[in-house]
N, C-alpha and C positions, 0 to 999 in steps of 0.2 A: 504493500500500500504506500509505503514511504517513497519508493522509487517512482511509482506512478504519479504521485503528487509532485515530486521534484521535477519529473519530466514535463508535467503540465505547466508548471511555473515557467519553464524555459521553452515552451512551444514545441516539445518533442512528443510525437504520438506514440502511445503504447499499443495501439490497435488501429486498424483501418478497415473500411468497408468497400471492397471492390465492386459490390453490387448492393442493392437495397436490402436483400435478405441474407447477406453474408458478412460476417465480421471475422477478421484475421488478427490474431495476437502477434505483436512484434516480440522477437526474442529479447530477453533481458540483456544479453550480451550486446546486442545492437544498441539498445537504449543507453547502456553504460558507455559504450564507445562514442556514440554521438554526443552525449553530454560532455565527455572529455574533450571533444573537438570544440565545444562551446566554453571550455575553461571551467567545467563543473566536475568535481571529483565525486564519483559514485561507485568507486571500485570495490568498496566493502560496505556492509550494513552500517558500520560506524560512520564511514564517510558520507553515506546517504543522509543519515540523521543530522550530521553536522552541516552539510550543504543545505539541507532542507530548512534547518533552523535559521541559517543565515539568510536564505532567500525570503522566508516568511517574515523575518524581522525587518528586512529592507522594505518589503511590500507594505507592512503594517505602518511603518514610520513615514512613508512618503506622503506628502500632501497631494501630489499629482503623479500620474503615470509618466514615464520617460518622454513620451511624445503626445502632444495634444493636436487635434485637427479642428480648425474652425472653417466651416464651409460658408462662404458669403451667402447671405439671404436665408440661412437655415439656423435652427436653434443652436445655442452654445452647447458644447459637451457637458454632460452632467457633472463631471469632475470639477468644472469651473463654477457652475451654479450652486454646487454643494459646499463651496468654501465658506468657512464660518465668519461671522461678523468680526470686523477688525483686521481681517487679513489684507495685506497690501500686495499689489502686483506691479512690477516694473518690467518693461519690455525693451530689450536691446534689438534694434532693427537689423535685418540682414544687410541693408545698405545704410549703415550708420552714418556714413559721410554724406549721403545724398539727401537726407531729410531729418528734421528734428525728431527726437524720440517722443512717443505719446506721453501724455501726463501720467504720473503715478495714479493708479486706481486703488480704491479702498472699498471693501465690502462693508456697507453701513451696518450699524447696529439696528436692532429691531427685527420684526418678523419678515421673512422673505416674501417677495411678491407671490401671491397664491397662483398666478399664471405660470410661474417658473417652478417646475417640480422635477421629480426624478424622471418624468417622461420627456423632459426638454432636451432632446438631442442624444448624442452617442458619446460614449467614452471610446477614445481611439482604440481600434483593434477589436472591439467587442462584436461588431457585425450587427448591432441593433440599428433600428431605422427611425427612431424618434417616436413621436406621439402615435397613439393608436387611432385608427379611423374613427372620426366623429368626435375626438377629444378636442378641447380648446387649443388653438394654435399658441404655442408658447411664445412669450415675448422676451426680448433681450433685456436683461436687468439694466436699470438706469445707470449703475456705476461702471458699466463696461464701455470702453472706448475702443472700437475695433481698429487694429493697426492695418497698414496697407498689405496687399498681397505679398507673400514671401515666407521664408523660413527664418524665424526669429528665435531669440532666447528669452524665455519668460522666467523671471525670478519671483517667487512667492514667499512671503514672510508671514507666519501666523503669530497671533498674540502670545502663544506659549513659547515663542523663541525658535520654533522649527523653521528652517529655510530650505527651499528646494529650487533648483534651476532645471528647467525642462525645455525641450524643443517645441515651439509653437509654429505650426504650419497653417497659414491662412491662404486658402485656395478658392478659386471660383467653383461654382457648383458643378459645372460640366465643361468638357473639352469643346473646342470649336467643332462645328459640323460642316459637312460639304455644303457649299452655297446653293447647290441644286443637285438633283439626281443626275448621275453621270456614269459614263463607262470609260474603260481604259484597258491598257495591255498589262499583262504580267509576264516578265521575262527575266531569265538569268543573264545578266549583262555580259559575262564572258562568252556566252553562246551566240551573241549577236555580232557577227563580223560584217564589216563593210569592206569596200574596195581599198580603203586607206588604213585598215586595222593592222596592227603589228602581231598578228597571230591569235588575237582574242578581242572580244568587244571591249570598248573603252568609253571614257566619259564624253569624248567627242561623238561617238556613235549614239550614246544615250541622248545627248542634246539634239542630234539630228532626228532620232526616232520621235522625240517629243515634239519637235517643230513640225515634222511632216504629219504625224498622226493628229496633232492638235488642229492644224490648219486644214488638212485635207479630209480627215475623218470625223472631226468634231470631238475627238477623244478628250477626256477630262483629266487623265492621269496616266502615268507609267510607273508600275511597281517593279522594283528590282530586288535582287538577292542582297544579303548583307555585303557591304563593301568594306568591312573591317580589315585591318591589317593582319595578314596571314603570318604564320610562323615559317620563316625561311628554312629550307632544308633541301636535301637531294634524295628523293623528291619532296617538294612541298606538299603538305596535305591539301588537296584541292577543295575540300569542303569549306564553303564560306561560313559554316555554322560552328567551326572550332578554331576561332581566330587567336592570334597573339594578343590583340587589343581590340576591344569594342569601341574604345574612346576615339581612336584615330583611324582614318581610312588608309587603304593600301595604295601606294603610288604605282603599282602595276596597272591601275586603271587610268593613269594619265594618258592623254593624247599629247604626245611629245611635241608635235609640230605647232600646237596651239600655245605653247609657252612663249611669251614675248621675247625672251632671251635666245630662243632657238635660232632665230634669223641672224643673230650676231655672232654665232660660233665661228671662230677663226678656222678651225680644221674642218673645212667642208668635205674634204675627201673622206675623212673618217666617218662623218655623218652619212655621207652618201653610201658608204659601204654598209653601215648599220641598217640604213633604210632598205637597201637591196636585200640584205639578209632577212629583214622583216617581211618583205614581199614574198620571198621564197618560203618562209615559215607559214605565212597565210595560205600560199598556194598548196602546200602539202595538206592543210586542213580542208580547204575548199574543193580541191580537185583530185587529191590522191589518197583520200580515206584516212588521213592521220588524225589522231586525237589532239585536242587543244593541249599544248604543252606550256603550262604557266611558267615553269622554270626557264625554258628557252626564251619566252617572251620577256621575262624580267631581266635575264642576262643582257639582252639587247637594249632594253630601255635603260637599265642601270648605266651601261656604258655611255649612252646618249646623254643621260641626265648629268653624268659627271663632266661631260664636255660643256653642257649648258651651265653648270655650276661655276665654271671659270669666267663666265661673262659677268662683269660688274652690273649690279642693279642700278637703275636710274635713281635720282634722289627721291622721286615719288614712290617708286617701287620699294626702295629701301625703307622708307617711312612706313609703308603698309606692312612690310615684313616685320619690322620692329613692333608695330602695334599688335600683330598676330602673336608674336613671342610673348609680349606682355600679357595679353588676354589669356593665353593658354597656360602660362606660368610653369609651375613645377611639374605638372602632369606631362606636358610636352617634353620638358627636359629629361624626365625619367624615361619616357618612351624612346626618345632619340638615343639616349645613352644605352638603353638595352639593345637597340638595333646595332649600335657601334660595337658593343661588347660581344654581341652574338657573331659579328663578323670575325672576331678574333678567337672566341672560346666555344662557339657552337650555339645552337638555338634553344638549348634546354639549360636554364640557369642553375638547376640542381646539380649539373655536372661541372659548373665553373669552379675555379679555386674558391675555397670556403670564404675568404675575405671579401669576395665579390658578390656573394649571395645576399648580402645585406645592403640594400640601396643607400643606406645612410652611413656606411662605414668609412673610415678615413681612406682606405684603399680604393673605394669606389670614387671618392672625391678626387683622388690622385689620377685615377683612370680617366675621369671626366676631363681633366686638364690635358692629359696626354693624347686623348682622342678628340680634341676639340673640333678639328676640321671635319671628322666623320659625324660628330654630333650635330654640327651645323648643317651638314649635308642632309641628314635625316629630318632635321627641323624644317629645312627648306622644302623637302619633298612633301611634308605634311601641309605646308602653306600652299604650295602649288596645287596639290590635290584639293584642298579646301576651296581655292579659287575656281577650279573647274566644276566642283560640285555646285558652287553658287551660280556659275554661269549656266549650268544645265537647268537649274530651277528657274533662272531668269528667262531663258529661252522658252521653257514650258509655259510660263505665265504669259509671256509675250505672244505665244501661239494661241492664246485664248483658253488654256486649260483651267478648269475650275479649281483643281487641286494641285496638279503638277507632279513632281517626283515623289513617289512613296518609297521611303527607305525602310530597311528591315533591321530589327534588333535581334541578334542571336541570343540564345538562352544563357550562354556562358562563354568562358575563354579556356584556351589550352593551359594546362597546369605549368608548362615550361615557358610560357610566353611573357610578354612585357607587362601586362596588367597584373598577372599573378606574382611577378617579381616586385613590381613597384608598390603594390597594395597588399603585401603579405599579411599584414595584421587583419585585413578585412575578409580574408578567405579562411574557410575551415580546412585545416590541414588534415590529410588522410581521409578526405571525403570526396565523393563524386556524385554529380547529379544524374538521375536516371528516371526510370518509371517502374512501378510495381507490376507484378504479374497480372495479366488480364486475359480476356477471351481470345485475343489475337496473338499474345506472346506469353506463354506459360512460364517462361524463364525470367520475365522482366527485362529491363534494359539498363545498361550502364553507359552513359554518354561520355565519360572521361572528362567532365568539366567540374572544377572545384566550385562549390557554392559560396556565396557571400554569407558571412555570419550576421544574422539579424541583430544581435546585440551590439556588434561593432558599428553597423550601419546606424542604428538608433543613437548610439553615443556620439557619433560624428555629425549628427544632424542630417544624415543621409547624404553627406558630401560626395562620396564616390558615385552614387546613383544620380545625384543632381548634375554632376559634371558630365557624366555619360549622356544623359538625356539632352543637355544643352548642346553638346557637340553634334549629336545626331540630328537634332531638330533645327539646327542653325540654317540649313539650306533644304529643308524638307517641306513639302506641302502636306505630307501625312507621314505617320510612322506606323509600321506594322510591328507588333511585338510577338515574336515566336513563343509558343507555349505560354500564353499570357496568364495561365493559371499559376505560373511561378511567382506572380506578385502576391499570391495568397499563401502558397506552400510549395515545397519542392521535396522530391523523394531523394533522400541522402543514402548513399551506398558506402559503407566503410571499406577502406582499401583492403584488397585481398579477399573480400567476401562476395558471394554471388548477389545479384540484384534482389533476389528473393529475401535476403537478410537485411534489407534496407528499412527505412521508416520515413514518415513525413515530418518535416520541420517547418513550422509556420513563421511567416513574416507578420509584421503589423500591417495588415492589408489596407487599413484605413490610411495609414501614413504613406505607404507605397503608392496608393492611388492618388492621394492628395499631391504628392510631389509630381507625379506624372501629369495630373490635370493642370497644376500650376505652370510647369515648364511648357506644356503644349499650348496653354493660353498665351504665354509670353511670346511663343513663336508663331501663333496663329495657325497651328497645325492640327489636322484631323488625326485621330488615333484609332487604329483597329487592332484587334487581338486575334491570334490564331487560337481558337477555343474548340478545336476538334478533339474527338476521343472522349475519354472519361473525364468529366468535369464535376468537381465538388458541388453539391447543392448550394444554391445561393450565389455562386460566383458570377454566372451570366447576368443575374439580376443586379448585382452590385456594380458590374461593369456598365450595364445599360443605364443605370441610374446616373452615372457620371459621363454618359455620352460616348463611351468607348464602343465602337462598332465591333461586332463579331465577324466570324467567317463561316459562311454556309456553302458547302459543296453539294452539288445536285444529287449525286449518287447516295449521299448519306442522309438526305432529308426525307425521313419517313415518319409515319405515325407510330413511333416506337412504343407508346403506351396504349395503343389501340389495335388497329388492324395490321400494322406493320407495312402497309402499302405506301407508295410514294406520297409525300405530302403535297396536297394541291397548292398551286402557286399563291393563292390568296391567303394561305395559312402560314407562309414564311414570315419571319420577323423582318421589320423594316430596318432596324439598326444593324445592318451587316453589309459586308462585301460578298456578293453572290457570284459564284464561279462554277465552272464545270470540272476543274481539276486544279492541282497544285504541282509544285516541283517534286513532291514525294509520291505522286500518284500517276497512274497511266494517263497518257494523252487521251483526248476524247475519241479520236479515231481508233486507238488501240482498245479502248474500252468497248466501243460499239462492235468492233470486228472480232473481239476475243483474243487479239494478238498478245495482250498482257498475260493471259494464262499460259499461252504457248511459251512465252519468254521465261516465265518463272519455272515452267517444267524443264526447259532446256538447261536452266541453271541449277536444277535440283532443289528448288525452294518449296515445292508443293508438299503438303503433308497428307494428301489423299491422292487417289488415282486420277490421272489426267482426265479420263472420261467423266468422272464424277464432278471434278472442278469445272470442266467445260459445260456440262449440263446445267449446273447451278448458275454459272455466269450467264449462259444463254437465256435462261429463264428470267434472271434479273433484268437483263437488257430488254427482253421482250416485254416485260411489264412496263418499263419506262417508255418504250416505243409505242406500246398500246395506248398509254396515257397521252403521249404527244399527239398521236393520231386522233384520239377522241376529242382533244382540245382544238383540233384544226390546225395544228402547228407543223404537220408533215404533209403538205399538199402534194408533194412529189411522189408519195407512196413509199412503201418499204423497199429495201434492197439497194438504196442509194446512200452510201456512207457519207458523202459530202452533204447531201440534203439533210441527213440525220443530225450532223454537226450543227447545221443552221437551225434545225428544230430545237435542239437543246438550248441554244442561245435565245430563241424565241420564248422558250419557257422561262428562262431567267428574267427576261424583260417583263413577263406577266407578274412576277413577284413584286412586292413593294420595296425591295432592297434599295438602299440609298446609293450603293455603288455596285456596278456589274463589271467583273473582271474577265477579260478574254486572254487565255493562255496563248501567247504569241505563236508557239509552234502549232497550235490548233488551226491557225489561219491558213497553213499550207499543208496540213494533213500529216505532220510528223507523228510517227508511231512509237518513238522511243522515249522513255522517261528520262529526265535529267538525273534523277537519283532513284536507286532501287534499294530501299531499306532492307537491311539484313545481308547486304553484299559488301565486299571490299575489293578483292582482286578479280572476282568473277565478272564484274560489270564495270564499265568505264564511267562511274559516277562523276558528275560535275566536270566532264571533259568533252561533251558533245556539242557541236554547233547546231543551230536550228537547221532542220532539214525538211525536205518534202516527203511525200508518201512513199517514194522509192528509196529514201535515205540519202538523197543527194543534198549536200549543204546548200543553204539559200542565204545569200548576202542581204544586207539591208536594202540595197538598191533593187534587188530582185523581189524582195518582199513588197516594196512600194509599188511595183508594177504587176504583182501577182493577181490574175483574174480570180483565183479561188479566194484570196484574201478579200478582195473588193466585193465579191458576192456575199461573203459572210458578213462583212461590215455593213452592207446594205440593210441587213436585219437589225443592226444596232442603231440605225437612225432614229427610231422612235424612243430611245432610252431616256431622252431628256424631256419627254412630254409627260412628266409626272411632278406636279399635276398639269401644268400648262406651259412649262418652259421648254425650249428646244435650243440645243447648241448647234449653230449653223456652221458647217464646214466652210473654210475660206478658200479652198482650192478644189477644183473639180478632179475626180479620179481620171486616170489616163484615157479611158474609153469615152469620157464625156467632154474631153477638151477638143477645141477646134484647132486645126493645124494652121 
């Protein structure tokens, strides 16, 4: 009982429910190990009692919880309204230099306002939702002076002498919403090669896709994979979801020729040689069946960028670079230093000389001075990439896009990378994020990503999280959060244990949401979460309350609590991005033809006989096609795969979804998934260019003139007529232009 109580006080689950009627107990060894990663000793019964007594003593003596959330326009949290008369409150503002502090507040003597009760609001992290239906609307007490939006420090002093300082997050009630219903493309940027690419898609290609699709097709957004900095290696892990840093982008995405200093490089012959090598590399991918080789691309770009680095910046460019360095501060210095050290000692800091494993050691300070040129090089790359990210979003908005570029936030970082080195105190050592066993994976999953410690995040005022969001949102029209349920809890797997021996560790979800809403508000950005799979009860509702859109994939939208049949379009939720597929799922053509089953059989991934899998898949597809036909969305009749793809998207338009996403490979009939979960060497995950139905790579220029793409996008024209708006294409498609 003592261990369970101790675990509960620290947000560690001792059981979980994979389904409504099943509860699984977590092994005590797992709970003890996870508590140890949180700095809590539970190794012996005596240690449990001592740690429990300490935790309960702290909880009992605190005037307020470690973090309080005030949502503008909503009742104050009960912890504030319950403060005793005579208590004083002082607030140190986040931007202390920018505005005067609010006046000291004092809870007056006498009886509290009867309209302010225990029902008035929520204590951060409890998940309660305020007053019951029909109850009087609570009012803000007269003594409260609401501070501006931000993450502040609140100091409370009681009359009995007790004093506590806590984090106070003041946030808007909701994130910004799309200005109108809109549609757009979903694409893995590396897969989108143009005639000018250096072997993989880049930020120049992204800007061009946005300009073309916004002006010609009336698209409102382009969603890309995470562009986080990768862990360098031979080979580099191609997955964009296991980066070295989520805070800074990867310069492999730079379009080198767009850098202003490129035109002033003195050694033109060397640049010409590199450009010729890049053309050859692209040719092998586009015409000779080669996979995208990120390492080869980076080798060429690195050499070109080192030549560019030798060109002095103009006074204005130098001033802009210095401003960037000042804004990014220590975080960028640490990231660039890790990159420089990795060039010397390898890309896993655990294998570095022991003195270099501590980013604040004297030896690291000495290395910083010795590697100053390389540190500046990597800082410069971060700046250049930031500039091109800003340019891409500017181009998207200039093209009339309602949202623009949608960036993607991965769930975590590589344990040997820059973030894990620079923020060691914030990560739980010896732990990895994953997923518990479920109906689709009886062994569970271990993603190899160290989790943030919720207690350290709270103690820092969520500084690492805030910095991460600010960086990603700076040039984003919207942000997609992979596995958005991780804002509430994550499955921790102790090192050396199978995923089945993990457990859930909870975050202060109210605080995590408040920081997200605050930073999205400041950036004017929409937020959407990937909330597919098993979702804890109440999570989708909490996200929707704050305006965070969900993700709805056609094949998964069924009446799971009733008939099990496909969910009619009118019953879909409005607050979502609706799409036919994602990067982890079969393309729509592969789903309709059953090719995805054949692929999994060829790779030995099926758990049942091929005939049984094919029969079940065919029945599922027939059910959907039957519904599409009954709804009049398949006028061409059955047997036409291209027509069926259009019908699927007609269905998506019939839903009330705020955003409709088109998987770019679907527009040309690509049958190959970009990622096949459960595979590593068996399948070329994250290395395939966009291709047509025969598997021939298709460039951006060929996409723009593809009849199949334009026939599909004709279906999307009505997307903005909800309720009455319509985004008008600015440029006619090729077939409609006059010569």
